[in-house]
MDTraj code that builds the backbone (N, CA, C; nanometers):
import mdtraj as md
import numpy as np

residues = "MET PHE TYR LYS PRO GLY GLU PRO HIS GLY MET ARG HIS ASN PRO PHE ASN ALA LEU VAL VAL PRO ARG PRO ILE GLY TRP ILE SER SER MET ASP THR ASP GLY ASN VAL ASN LEU ALA PRO TYR SER PHE PHE ASN ALA LEU SER TYR THR PRO PRO HIS VAL MET PHE ALA ALA SER GLY HIS HIS GLU GLN GLY GLY LEU LYS ASP THR VAL HIS ASN VAL GLU THR GLN GLY GLU PHE VAL VAL ASN MET VAL THR GLN GLU LEU VAL GLU ALA MET ASN ALA THR SER VAL PRO ALA PRO HIS GLU VAL ASP GLU PHE ALA TYR ALA GLY LEU GLN THR GLU ALA SER LYS VAL VAL ARG PRO PRO ARG VAL ALA GLY SER PRO VAL HIS LEU GLU CYS ARG TYR VAL GLN THR THR ARG LEU ARG SER ILE ALA PRO ALA ASP ASN SER VAL VAL PHE GLY GLU VAL ILE GLY ILE HIS ILE ASP ASP ARG VAL ILE GLU ASN GLY ILE VAL ALA TRP ASN LYS LEU ARG PRO VAL GLY ARG LEU GLY TYR LEU ASP TYR SER PRO VAL GLU THR ILE ILE THR HIS PRO ARG PRO LYS TRP THR GLU GLU LYS ARG GLY".split()
xyz = np.array([
    [-5.7972, -1.3561, 2.9112],
    [-5.8239, -1.2866, 2.7864],
    [-5.8186, -1.3842, 2.6693],
    [-5.8813, -1.3475, 2.5604],
    [-5.8740, -1.4232, 2.4361],
    [-5.8747, -1.3231, 2.3217],
    [-5.7910, -1.3477, 2.2223],
    [-5.7934, -1.2637, 2.1034],
    [-5.7504, -1.3465, 1.9838],
    [-5.7880, -1.3034, 1.8670],
    [-5.7458, -1.3675, 1.7429],
    [-5.6304, -1.2879, 1.6837],
    [-5.5209, -1.3562, 1.6431],
    [-5.4097, -1.2840, 1.5815],
    [-5.4579, -1.1960, 1.4669],
    [-5.4066, -1.0734, 1.4647],
    [-5.4476, -0.9779, 1.3634],
    [-5.5559, -0.8845, 1.4114],
    [-5.6167, -0.9180, 1.5264],
    [-5.7188, -0.8325, 1.5856],
    [-5.6626, -0.7671, 1.7117],
    [-5.7223, -0.6570, 1.7584],
    [-5.6707, -0.5882, 1.8775],
    [-5.6673, -0.6796, 2.0000],
    [-5.5573, -0.6687, 2.0765],
    [-5.5449, -0.7477, 2.1992],
    [-5.5369, -0.6600, 2.3236],
    [-5.5232, -0.5303, 2.3058],
    [-5.5279, -0.4379, 2.4181],
    [-5.4028, -0.4297, 2.5016],
    [-5.2942, -0.4942, 2.4599],
    [-5.1702, -0.4907, 2.5365],
    [-5.0693, -0.4001, 2.4686],
    [-4.9671, -0.3599, 2.5448],
    [-4.8688, -0.2651, 2.4910],
    [-4.7865, -0.3257, 2.3781],
    [-4.7593, -0.4572, 2.3866],
    [-4.6813, -0.5267, 2.2846],
    [-4.7519, -0.6577, 2.2510],
    [-4.7180, -0.7131, 2.1379],
    [-4.7780, -0.8393, 2.0951],
    [-4.7456, -0.9491, 2.1966],
    [-4.8443, -1.0022, 2.2678],
    [-4.8146, -1.1022, 2.3712],
    [-4.7631, -1.2344, 2.3150],
    [-4.7955, -1.2664, 2.1900],
    [-4.7493, -1.3930, 2.1327],
    [-4.5974, -1.4037, 2.1396],
    [-4.5275, -1.2916, 2.1232],
    [-4.3808, -1.2921, 2.1259],
    [-4.3251, -1.3445, 2.2576],
    [-4.4049, -1.3393, 2.3632],
    [-4.3558, -1.3771, 2.4957],
    [-4.4198, -1.5051, 2.5485],
    [-4.4870, -1.5811, 2.4626],
    [-4.5605, -1.6977, 2.5111],
    [-4.4911, -1.8308, 2.4855],
    [-4.4105, -1.8408, 2.3830],
    [-4.3358, -1.9644, 2.3569],
    [-4.1933, -1.9395, 2.4048],
    [-4.1702, -1.9698, 2.5318],
    [-4.0452, -1.9318, 2.5959],
    [-3.9985, -2.0400, 2.6943],
    [-3.8714, -2.0424, 2.7295],
    [-3.7651, -1.9693, 2.6611],
    [-3.7301, -2.0368, 2.5292],
    [-3.6844, -1.9587, 2.4328],
    [-3.6488, -2.0138, 2.3028],
    [-3.4971, -2.0117, 2.2875],
    [-3.4390, -2.1192, 2.2330],
    [-3.2962, -2.1145, 2.2034],
    [-3.2693, -2.0105, 2.0959],
    [-3.1512, -1.9563, 2.0975],
    [-3.1134, -1.8510, 2.0025],
    [-3.0185, -1.9088, 1.8988],
    [-3.0558, -1.8974, 1.7734],
    [-2.9660, -1.9372, 1.6656],
    [-2.8844, -1.8168, 1.6228],
    [-2.7611, -1.8136, 1.6667],
    [-2.6714, -1.7021, 1.6310],
    [-2.5994, -1.7463, 1.5038],
    [-2.6475, -1.6996, 1.3896],
    [-2.6097, -1.7557, 1.2612],
    [-2.5028, -1.6721, 1.1922],
    [-2.3909, -1.7363, 1.1587],
    [-2.2893, -1.6706, 1.0758],
    [-2.2983, -1.7279, 0.9348],
    [-2.2871, -1.6374, 0.8374],
    [-2.2981, -1.6765, 0.6975],
    [-2.2055, -1.5888, 0.6141],
    [-2.1987, -1.6170, 0.4857],
    [-2.1080, -1.5451, 0.3974],
    [-2.1732, -1.5286, 0.2606],
    [-2.1532, -1.4119, 0.1974],
    [-2.2122, -1.3914, 0.0660],
    [-2.1144, -1.4308, -0.0450],
    [-2.1550, -1.4093, -0.1684],
    [-2.0756, -1.4507, -0.2837],
    [-1.9384, -1.3853, -0.2857],
    [-1.9305, -1.2604, -0.2381],
    [-1.8047, -1.1857, -0.2403],
    [-1.7180, -1.2113, -0.1179],
    [-1.7627, -1.2984, -0.0283],
    [-1.6853, -1.3288, 0.0911],
    [-1.7143, -1.2387, 0.2089],
    [-1.8146, -1.1507, 0.1968],
    [-1.8527, -1.0663, 0.3099],
    [-1.9239, -1.1513, 0.4155],
    [-1.8873, -1.1299, 0.5406],
    [-1.9383, -1.2111, 0.6507],
    [-2.0558, -1.1421, 0.7180],
    [-2.1551, -1.2209, 0.7589],
    [-2.2703, -1.1698, 0.8305],
    [-2.2907, -1.2527, 0.9566],
    [-2.3362, -1.1868, 1.0627],
    [-2.3653, -1.2560, 1.1886],
    [-2.4916, -1.1953, 1.2477],
    [-2.5927, -1.2788, 1.2742],
    [-2.7193, -1.2272, 1.3264],
    [-2.7890, -1.3319, 1.4113],
    [-2.8606, -1.2882, 1.5170],
    [-2.9333, -1.3823, 1.6039],
    [-3.0773, -1.4026, 1.5583],
    [-3.1253, -1.5260, 1.5732],
    [-3.2633, -1.5603, 1.5398],
    [-3.3209, -1.6413, 1.6556],
    [-3.4281, -1.5881, 1.7176],
    [-3.4861, -1.6589, 1.8320],
    [-3.5945, -1.7575, 1.7908],
    [-3.6330, -1.7576, 1.6627],
    [-3.7129, -1.8679, 1.6107],
    [-3.6136, -1.9699, 1.5566],
    [-3.5657, -2.0549, 1.6455],
    [-3.4582, -2.1485, 1.6130],
    [-3.4751, -2.2747, 1.6963],
    [-3.4387, -2.3890, 1.6379],
    [-3.4401, -2.5118, 1.7175],
    [-3.3727, -2.6256, 1.6431],
    [-3.3423, -2.7324, 1.7196],
    [-3.2953, -2.8578, 1.6614],
    [-3.4174, -2.9397, 1.6220],
    [-3.4022, -3.0228, 1.5167],
    [-3.5178, -3.0923, 1.4616],
    [-3.5065, -3.2436, 1.4608],
    [-3.3868, -3.2984, 1.4543],
    [-3.3727, -3.4435, 1.4424],
    [-3.2339, -3.4840, 1.4916],
    [-3.2197, -3.6172, 1.5130],
    [-3.0922, -3.6709, 1.5620],
    [-3.0056, -3.7298, 1.4511],
    [-3.0655, -3.8121, 1.3659],
    [-2.9856, -3.8872, 1.2688],
    [-3.0416, -3.8751, 1.1275],
    [-2.9825, -3.7916, 1.0425],
    [-2.8770, -3.6978, 1.0786],
    [-2.9353, -3.5759, 1.1512],
    [-2.8528, -3.5039, 1.2240],
    [-2.9037, -3.3870, 1.2956],
    [-2.9386, -3.2728, 1.2001],
    [-3.0529, -3.2113, 1.2231],
    [-3.0955, -3.0949, 1.1465],
    [-3.1348, -2.9825, 1.2423],
    [-3.1231, -2.8594, 1.1951],
    [-3.1691, -2.7422, 1.2690],
    [-3.2516, -2.6553, 1.1757],
    [-3.3244, -2.5610, 1.2335],
    [-3.3988, -2.4640, 1.1551],
    [-3.3899, -2.3273, 1.2209],
    [-3.4001, -2.2239, 1.1387],
    [-3.4208, -2.0901, 1.1927],
    [-3.5194, -2.0192, 1.1014],
    [-3.5943, -1.9272, 1.1579],
    [-3.6960, -1.8569, 1.0807],
    [-3.6725, -1.7072, 1.0889],
    [-3.6883, -1.6417, 0.9743],
    [-3.6717, -1.4968, 0.9656],
    [-3.8025, -1.4349, 0.9201],
    [-3.8406, -1.3278, 0.9860],
    [-3.9636, -1.2578, 0.9503],
    [-3.9289, -1.1167, 0.9056],
    [-3.9847, -1.0751, 0.7942],
    [-3.9579, -0.9402, 0.7454],
    [-3.8470, -0.9367, 0.6423],
    [-3.8175, -0.8167, 0.5930],
    [-3.7161, -0.7958, 0.4918],
    [-3.6019, -0.7120, 0.5486],
    [-3.4923, -0.7089, 0.4750],
    [-3.3822, -0.6192, 0.5090],
    [-3.4287, -0.4758, 0.4880],
    [-3.3814, -0.3836, 0.5721],
    [-3.4249, -0.2453, 0.5620],
    [-3.3847, -0.1810, 0.4301],
    [-3.2832, -0.2381, 0.3635],
    [-3.2431, -0.1874, 0.2324],
    [-3.3174, -0.2583, 0.1200],
    [-3.4082, -0.3482, 0.1565],
    [-3.4850, -0.4210, 0.0579],
    [-3.4335, -0.5616, 0.0373],
    [-3.5208, -0.6500, -0.0048],
    [-3.4832, -0.7890, -0.0295],
    [-3.4823, -0.8712, 0.0977],
    [-3.4435, -0.9972, 0.0823],
    [-3.4369, -1.0872, 0.1967],
    [-3.3324, -1.0404, 0.2966],
    [-3.3496, -1.0820, 0.4216],
    [-3.2465, -1.0538, 0.5205],
    [-3.1168, -1.1217, 0.4785],
    [-3.0039, -1.0610, 0.5174],
    [-2.8731, -1.1093, 0.4717],
    [-2.8526, -1.2571, 0.4997],
    [-2.8907, -1.3016, 0.6193],
    [-2.8670, -1.4416, 0.6550],
    [-2.9399, -1.5350, 0.5601],
    [-3.0668, -1.5087, 0.5361],
    [-3.1458, -1.5948, 0.4489],
    [-3.0883, -1.5937, 0.3077],
    [-3.0576, -1.4758, 0.2563],
    [-3.0008, -1.4650, 0.1213],
    [-2.8691, -1.5401, 0.1114],
    [-2.7811, -1.5200, 0.2107],
    [-2.6494, -1.5846, 0.2067],
    [-2.6610, -1.7366, 0.2115],
    [-2.7455, -1.7851, 0.3003],
    [-2.7593, -1.9303, 0.3161],
    [-2.8185, -1.9928, 0.1897],
    [-2.9177, -1.9281, 0.1330],
    [-2.9810, -1.9843, 0.0133],
    [-2.8883, -1.9819, -0.1072],
    [-2.8051, -1.8807, -0.1183],
    [-2.7184, -1.8704, -0.2354],
    [-2.5855, -1.9428, -0.2182],
    [-2.5359, -1.9520, -0.0947],
    [-2.4057, -2.0135, -0.0709],
    [-2.4140, -2.1532, -0.0115],
    [-2.5296, -2.1873, 0.0468],
    [-2.5519, -2.3241, 0.0908],
    [-2.4862, -2.3651, 0.2209],
    [-2.4428, -2.2676, 0.3018],
    [-2.3736, -2.3016, 0.4265],
    [-2.4033, -2.1983, 0.5338],
    [-2.3940, -2.2407, 0.6595],
    [-2.4012, -2.1470, 0.7706],
    [-2.3497, -2.2150, 0.8969],
    [-2.3272, -2.1352, 1.0010],
    [-2.2814, -2.1861, 1.1304],
    [-2.3734, -2.1333, 1.2388],
    [-2.4124, -2.2204, 1.3308],
    [-2.4873, -2.1799, 1.4496],
    [-2.3887, -2.1683, 1.5646],
    [-2.3815, -2.0503, 1.6251],
    [-2.2920, -2.0242, 1.7379],
    [-2.3752, -2.0110, 1.8652],
    [-2.3421, -2.0856, 1.9696],
    [-2.4214, -2.0803, 2.0923],
    [-2.4014, -1.9470, 2.1647],
    [-2.5113, -1.8916, 2.2145],
    [-2.5069, -1.7686, 2.2934],
    [-2.4959, -1.8052, 2.4409],
    [-2.3959, -1.7511, 2.5080],
    [-2.3772, -1.7738, 2.6511],
    [-2.3939, -1.6417, 2.7256],
    [-2.3922, -1.6500, 2.8598],
    [-2.4099, -1.5291, 2.9393],
    [-2.3019, -1.4254, 2.9095],
    [-2.1815, -1.4722, 2.8791],
    [-2.0713, -1.3798, 2.8501],
    [-2.0882, -1.3113, 2.7143],
    [-2.1712, -1.3680, 2.6280],
    [-2.1822, -1.3178, 2.4911],
    [-2.3143, -1.2474, 2.4620],
    [-2.3990, -1.2290, 2.5624],
    [-2.5317, -1.1720, 2.5390],
    [-2.5226, -1.0321, 2.4786],
    [-2.4389, -0.9476, 2.5335],
    [-2.4307, -0.8104, 2.4826],
    [-2.3808, -0.8079, 2.3390],
    [-2.2817, -0.8910, 2.3083],
    [-2.2308, -0.8966, 2.1713],
    [-2.3376, -0.9512, 2.0775],
    [-2.4104, -1.0530, 2.1221],
    [-2.5187, -1.1079, 2.0406],
    [-2.6210, -1.0001, 2.0099],
    [-2.6591, -0.9232, 2.1127],
    [-2.7577, -0.8179, 2.0930],
    [-2.7070, -0.7130, 1.9947],
    [-2.5783, -0.6826, 2.0021],
    [-2.5196, -0.5840, 1.9100],
    [-2.5311, -0.6296, 1.7655],
    [-2.5203, -0.7605, 1.7419],
    [-2.5263, -0.8102, 1.6044],
    [-2.6681, -0.8145, 1.5490],
    [-2.7679, -0.7798, 1.6305],
    [-2.9053, -0.7730, 1.5809],
    [-2.9341, -0.6385, 1.5148],
    [-2.8358, -0.5503, 1.5113],
    [-2.8532, -0.4178, 1.4523],
    [-2.8912, -0.4299, 1.3042],
    [-2.9865, -0.3490, 1.2560],
    [-3.0237, -0.3523, 1.1137],
    [-2.9199, -0.2801, 1.0281],
    [-2.8043, -0.3414, 1.0145],
    [-2.6915, -0.2776, 0.9464],
    [-2.7019, -0.2942, 0.7948],
    [-2.6346, -0.2077, 0.7181],
    [-2.6286, -0.2234, 0.5730],
    [-2.5667, -0.3572, 0.5338],
    [-2.5924, -0.4004, 0.4117],
    [-2.5470, -0.5310, 0.3645],
    [-2.3971, -0.5529, 0.3853],
    [-2.3185, -0.4486, 0.3615],
    [-2.1729, -0.4668, 0.3590],
    [-2.1077, -0.4678, 0.4963],
    [-2.1835, -0.4442, 0.6030],
    [-2.1260, -0.4373, 0.7380],
    [-2.0934, -0.5769, 0.7901],
    [-1.9750, -0.5911, 0.8476],
    [-1.9318, -0.7149, 0.9119],
    [-1.9709, -0.7066, 1.0591],
    [-2.0729, -0.7817, 1.0996],
    [-2.1205, -0.7740, 1.2383],
    [-2.0198, -0.8286, 1.3386],
    [-1.9310, -0.9177, 1.2953],
    [-1.8241, -0.9621, 1.3855],
    [-1.7427, -0.8410, 1.4303],
    [-1.6989, -0.7605, 1.3344],
    [-1.6183, -0.6418, 1.3651],
    [-1.7008, -0.5389, 1.4409],
    [-1.8259, -0.5206, 1.4021],
    [-1.9127, -0.4220, 1.4657],
    [-1.9297, -0.4517, 1.6142],
    [-1.9422, -0.5817, 1.6486],
    [-1.9642, -0.6207, 1.7881],
    [-1.8336, -0.6496, 1.8626],
    [-1.7201, -0.6330, 1.7963],
    [-1.5916, -0.6583, 1.8605],
    [-1.5634, -0.8047, 1.8861],
    [-1.6109, -0.8902, 1.7969],
    [-1.5940, -1.0348, 1.8132],
    [-1.4820, -1.0880, 1.7255],
    [-1.4103, -1.1849, 1.7779],
    [-1.3057, -1.2513, 1.7012],
    [-1.3660, -1.3679, 1.6229],
    [-1.3140, -1.3902, 1.5042],
    [-1.3593, -1.5030, 1.4237],
    [-1.2656, -1.6213, 1.4399],
    [-1.3175, -1.7377, 1.4070],
    [-1.2386, -1.8603, 1.4083],
    [-1.2803, -1.9410, 1.2860],
    [-1.1829, -1.9942, 1.2134],
    [-1.2137, -2.0673, 1.0915],
    [-1.2946, -2.1925, 1.1212],
    [-1.3909, -2.2205, 1.0341],
    [-1.4677, -2.3446, 1.0458],
    [-1.3898, -2.4586, 0.9811],
    [-1.4363, -2.5803, 1.0013],
    [-1.3664, -2.6983, 0.9496],
    [-1.4170, -2.7422, 0.8126],
    [-1.5507, -2.7411, 0.7935],
    [-1.6052, -2.7973, 0.6698],
    [-1.6954, -2.7015, 0.5928],
    [-1.7155, -2.5789, 0.6445],
    [-1.7914, -2.4775, 0.5713],
    [-1.7102, -2.3491, 0.5666],
    [-1.7502, -2.2567, 0.4785],
    [-1.6751, -2.1327, 0.4606],
    [-1.7002, -2.0275, 0.5682],
    [-1.8249, -2.0057, 0.6127],
    [-1.8479, -1.9006, 0.7122],
    [-1.7692, -1.9261, 0.8402],
    [-1.7141, -1.8206, 0.8999],
    [-1.6372, -1.8361, 1.0235],
    [-1.7274, -1.8550, 1.1447],
    [-1.6644, -1.8918, 1.2559],
    [-1.7344, -1.9117, 1.3818],
    [-1.7035, -1.7974, 1.4782],
    [-1.7891, -1.7801, 1.5793],
    [-1.7623, -1.6855, 1.6876],
    [-1.6613, -1.7511, 1.7811],
    [-1.5423, -1.6944, 1.7895],
    [-1.4330, -1.7576, 1.8636],
    [-1.4666, -1.7791, 2.0108],
    [-1.5422, -1.6913, 2.0723],
    [-1.5703, -1.7027, 2.2144],
    [-1.6836, -1.7959, 2.2502],
    [-1.7542, -1.8465, 2.1511],
    [-1.8664, -1.9356, 2.1793],
    [-1.8162, -2.0777, 2.2040],
    [-1.8724, -2.1490, 2.3026],
    [-1.8235, -2.2833, 2.3342],
    [-1.8782, -2.3940, 2.2442],
    [-1.9821, -2.3626, 2.1650],
    [-2.0437, -2.4640, 2.0788],
    [-2.0731, -2.4039, 1.9419],
    [-2.0378, -2.4785, 1.8374],
    [-2.0683, -2.4361, 1.7002],
    [-2.1227, -2.5549, 1.6232],
    [-2.2244, -2.5286, 1.5424],
    [-2.2796, -2.6295, 1.4535],
    [-2.2579, -2.5828, 1.3098],
    [-2.1717, -2.6525, 1.2365],
    [-2.1494, -2.6197, 1.0961],
    [-2.2570, -2.6904, 1.0142],
    [-2.3256, -2.6149, 0.9296],
    [-2.4452, -2.6664, 0.8635],
    [-2.4417, -2.6506, 0.7123],
    [-2.5039, -2.7486, 0.6458],
    [-2.5263, -2.7428, 0.5023],
    [-2.6732, -2.7123, 0.4775],
    [-2.6999, -2.6138, 0.3951],
    [-2.8376, -2.5737, 0.3641],
    [-2.9138, -2.6878, 0.2998],
    [-3.0383, -2.7078, 0.3444],
    [-3.1248, -2.8117, 0.2897],
    [-3.2371, -2.7516, 0.2057],
    [-3.3173, -2.6641, 0.2666],
    [-3.4289, -2.6051, 0.1942],
    [-3.4876, -2.4905, 0.2743],
    [-3.5725, -2.4125, 0.2072],
    [-3.6470, -2.3053, 0.2723],
    [-3.7951, -2.3258, 0.2481],
    [-3.8746, -2.3052, 0.3515],
    [-4.0199, -2.3063, 0.3376],
    [-4.0713, -2.1650, 0.3620],
    [-4.1465, -2.1121, 0.2669],
    [-4.2061, -1.9802, 0.2826],
    [-4.3463, -1.9984, 0.3416],
    [-4.3647, -1.9471, 0.4607],
    [-4.4951, -1.9552, 0.5247],
    [-4.5851, -1.8415, 0.4776],
    [-4.7143, -1.8599, 0.4954],
    [-4.8060, -1.7511, 0.4621],
    [-4.7687, -1.6279, 0.5418],
    [-4.7656, -1.5154, 0.4776],
    [-4.7261, -1.3927, 0.5450],
    [-4.8195, -1.2794, 0.5071],
    [-4.8243, -1.1795, 0.5924],
    [-4.9032, -1.0595, 0.5687],
    [-4.8047, -0.9462, 0.5436],
    [-4.8150, -0.8827, 0.4291],
    [-4.7212, -0.7772, 0.3900],
    [-4.7075, -0.6733, 0.5014],
    [-4.5835, -0.6247, 0.5274],
    [-4.4619, -0.6465, 0.4488],
    [-4.3756, -0.7642, 0.4974],
    [-4.4302, -0.8503, 0.5816],
    [-4.3505, -0.9608, 0.6350],
    [-4.3171, -1.0620, 0.5258],
    [-4.2065, -1.1313, 0.5456],
    [-4.1710, -1.2467, 0.4633],
    [-4.1262, -1.3545, 0.5598],
    [-4.2098, -1.4546, 0.5811],
    [-4.1812, -1.5567, 0.6804],
    [-4.1098, -1.6752, 0.6166],
    [-3.9780, -1.6803, 0.6352],
    [-3.8961, -1.7843, 0.5744],
    [-3.8421, -1.8770, 0.6821],
    [-3.8647, -2.0069, 0.6666],
    [-3.8094, -2.1062, 0.7577],
    [-3.6983, -2.1799, 0.6831],
    [-3.5771, -2.1685, 0.7353],
    [-3.4594, -2.2237, 0.6689],
    [-3.4124, -2.3485, 0.7439],
    [-3.3930, -2.4576, 0.6696],
    [-3.3507, -2.5840, 0.7284],
    [-3.2071, -2.6158, 0.6875],
    [-3.1311, -2.6699, 0.7811],
    [-2.9942, -2.7096, 0.7514],
    [-2.9589, -2.8405, 0.8188],
    [-2.8706, -2.9155, 0.7544],
    [-2.8182, -3.0391, 0.8140],
    [-2.6857, -3.0090, 0.8815],
    [-2.6718, -3.0540, 1.0044],
    [-2.5475, -3.0313, 1.0798],
    [-2.4427, -3.1303, 1.0307],
    [-2.3319, -3.0785, 0.9776],
    [-2.2266, -3.1648, 0.9232],
    [-2.0950, -3.1528, 0.9997],
    [-2.0925, -3.0684, 1.1017],
    [-1.9736, -3.0554, 1.1850],
    [-2.0101, -2.9932, 1.3183],
    [-1.9586, -3.0469, 1.4277],
    [-1.9929, -2.9993, 1.5620],
    [-1.8656, -2.9714, 1.6411],
    [-1.8597, -2.8518, 1.6995],
    [-1.7480, -2.8138, 1.7864],
    [-1.7993, -2.7976, 1.9287],
    [-1.7319, -2.8577, 2.0256],
    [-1.7638, -2.8404, 2.1668],
    [-1.6337, -2.8094, 2.2401],
    [-1.6301, -2.6973, 2.3077],
    [-1.5118, -2.6605, 2.3843],
    [-1.4895, -2.7645, 2.4950],
    [-1.3690, -2.8167, 2.5027],
    [-1.3381, -2.9189, 2.6028],
    [-1.3650, -2.8713, 2.7452],
    [-1.3620, -2.7404, 2.7670],
    [-1.3810, -2.6864, 2.9011],
    [-1.5237, -2.7043, 2.9527],
    [-1.6196, -2.7307, 2.8626],
    [-1.7583, -2.7475, 2.9077],
    [-1.7995, -2.8946, 2.9106],
    [-1.7018, -2.9835, 2.8939],
    [-1.7284, -3.1273, 2.9013],
    [-1.6780, -3.1800, 3.0350],
    [-1.7633, -3.2510, 3.1059],
    [-1.7284, -3.3027, 3.2385],
    [-1.7887, -3.4415, 3.2552],
    [-1.7044, -3.5393, 3.2886],
    [-1.7505, -3.6775, 3.3077],
    [-1.8241, -3.7316, 3.1847],
    [-1.7766, -3.6902, 3.0684],
    [-1.8314, -3.7438, 2.9449],
    [-1.9611, -3.6826, 2.8971],
    [-2.0082, -3.5760, 2.9620],
    [-2.1289, -3.5069, 2.9175],
    [-2.1047, -3.3555, 2.9194],
    [-2.1927, -3.2825, 2.8521],
    [-2.1847, -3.1369, 2.8536],
    [-2.2328, -3.0863, 2.9897],
    [-2.1534, -3.0034, 3.0528],
    [-2.1859, -2.9498, 3.1857],
    [-2.2558, -2.8148, 3.1692],
    [-2.3851, -2.8106, 3.2022],
    [-2.4622, -2.6882, 3.1815],
    [-2.4073, -2.5711, 3.2619],
    [-2.3576, -2.5983, 3.3845],
    [-2.3074, -2.4902, 3.4674],
    [-2.1828, -2.4265, 3.4089],
    [-2.1126, -2.4999, 3.3230],
    [-1.9961, -2.4423, 3.2565],
    [-2.0328, -2.3820, 3.1216],
    [-2.1363, -2.4353, 3.0602],
    [-2.1809, -2.3848, 2.9306],
    [-2.2469, -2.2475, 2.9442],
    [-2.3352, -2.2335, 3.0444],
    [-2.4042, -2.1076, 3.0741],
    [-2.4801, -2.0507, 2.9531],
    [-2.5691, -2.1317, 2.8914],
    [-2.6428, -2.0835, 2.7744],
    [-2.7513, -1.9835, 2.8127],
    [-2.7963, -1.9085, 2.7138],
    [-2.8997, -1.8072, 2.7335],
    [-3.0105, -1.8290, 2.6308],
    [-3.1373, -1.8151, 2.6750],
    [-3.2520, -1.8271, 2.5861],
    [-3.3247, -1.6947, 2.5736],
    [-3.4122, -1.6866, 2.4741],
    [-3.4905, -1.5657, 2.4494],
    [-3.6274, -1.5813, 2.5138],
    [-3.6712, -1.4786, 2.5850],
    [-3.8034, -1.4795, 2.6452],
    [-3.9040, -1.4080, 2.5555],
    [-3.8735, -1.2883, 2.5154],
    [-3.9658, -1.2063, 2.4379],
    [-3.9421, -1.0612, 2.4734],
    [-4.0060, -0.9695, 2.3963],
    [-3.9820, -0.8275, 2.4174],
    [-3.8309, -0.8023, 2.4101],
    [-3.7718, -0.7483, 2.5163],
    [-3.6268, -0.7239, 2.5190],
    [-3.5587, -0.8125, 2.6226],
    [-3.6230, -0.9234, 2.6597],
    [-3.5783, -1.0034, 2.7728],
    [-3.5159, -1.1364, 2.7317],
    [-3.4153, -1.1767, 2.8098],
    [-3.3447, -1.3030, 2.7887],
    [-3.3354, -1.3760, 2.9216],
    [-3.3083, -1.5069, 2.9160],
    [-3.3049, -1.5862, 3.0384],
    [-3.1826, -1.6773, 3.0397],
    [-3.0914, -1.6603, 3.1359],
    [-2.9791, -1.7529, 3.1484],
    [-3.0245, -1.8834, 3.2115],
    [-2.9650, -1.9934, 3.1689],
    [-2.9934, -2.1231, 3.2298],
    [-2.9068, -2.1355, 3.3545],
    [-2.9698, -2.1312, 3.4716],
    [-2.8952, -2.1338, 3.5966],
    [-2.9392, -2.2456, 3.6901],
    [-3.0618, -2.2915, 3.6781],
    [-3.1128, -2.3980, 3.7635],
    [-3.1492, -2.5175, 3.6775],
    [-3.0984, -2.6342, 3.7128],
    [-3.1224, -2.7561, 3.6358],
    [-3.2129, -2.8494, 3.7159],
    [-3.3164, -2.9036, 3.6518],
    [-3.4050, -3.0022, 3.7126],
    [-3.3938, -3.1310, 3.6312],
    [-3.3562, -3.2399, 3.6952],
    [-3.3372, -3.3670, 3.6257],
    [-3.4526, -3.4620, 3.6556],
    [-3.5107, -3.5195, 3.5506],
    [-3.6191, -3.6164, 3.5653],
    [-3.5880, -3.7382, 3.4786],
    [-3.5586, -3.8547, 3.5389],
    [-3.5385, -3.9755, 3.4582],
    [-3.6645, -4.0081, 3.3788],
    [-3.6477, -4.0631, 3.2601],
    [-3.7636, -4.1010, 3.1804],
    [-3.8390, -4.2152, 3.2479],
    [-3.9713, -4.2075, 3.2507],
    [-4.0495, -4.3121, 3.3190],
    [-4.0543, -4.4407, 3.2377],
    [-4.0713, -4.5506, 3.3085],
    [-4.0937, -4.6795, 3.2433],
    [-4.2431, -4.7085, 3.2440],
    [-4.2886, -4.7751, 3.1386],
    [-4.4319, -4.8019, 3.1271],
    [-4.4782, -4.8981, 3.2363],
    [-4.5925, -4.8655, 3.2945],
    [-4.6552, -4.9530, 3.3915],
    [-4.8061, -4.9399, 3.3777],
    [-4.8767, -5.0487, 3.4092],
    [-5.0215, -5.0462, 3.3993],
    [-5.0846, -4.9624, 3.5114],
    [-5.0070, -4.9424, 3.6185],
    [-5.0600, -4.8681, 3.7309],
    [-5.0733, -4.7215, 3.6936],
    [-5.1838, -4.6610, 3.7336],
    [-5.2072, -4.5210, 3.7064],
    [-5.1472, -4.4348, 3.8168],
    [-5.0948, -4.3204, 3.7751],
    [-5.0406, -4.2276, 3.8749],
    [-5.1526, -4.1631, 3.9530],
    [-5.1236, -4.1310, 4.0777],
    [-5.2224, -4.0618, 4.1599],
    [-5.3229, -4.1565, 4.2194],
])
top = md.Topology()
chain = top.add_chain()
for i, resn in enumerate(residues, 1):
    res = top.add_residue(resn, chain, resSeq=i)
    for name in ("N", "CA", "C"):
        top.add_atom(name, md.element.get_by_symbol(name[0]), res)
traj = md.Trajectory(xyz[None], top)
């Protein structure tokens, strides 16, 4: 099949949502001016650079009460956020925090999650998550959008990294202990359970095959 975005595709749901997969999940904790805490997952998320490390997350649409989504508003006005890794043990809690709750709702409490103080930023961390990236806001890029969407891409510099010692083995992060989960699309998620290792190739004039 072939279709142009914005034109009929004949499927029950937008297939684009399920084509760039699996996607890492940015489970973002932030805080507003009054100290109210927000926690929400974003599957348009990724790491961008090594030195210094940067990450991005993208939000589409507005808050149901109007205005920008809480995470975007909080990060832009307060300049800080935390990325909490989603693991197999935390999938249900992560999904609970995707609820379109009123501005004043604390999603940590709503999902039954414990908080843990961060080291260099104000927003708290998800205590049960094995990895946290404390970030300083860098900038937002507004992409072209079709009403009522608001496509905001938020960039942050990672200024603090937490790794639970229990997921470190022989000097590296052990995936089998980390048990991360990615987003597929629709209502589906994918746990990382099988690892395939490929050493980087060295250049040679000989052609493969």
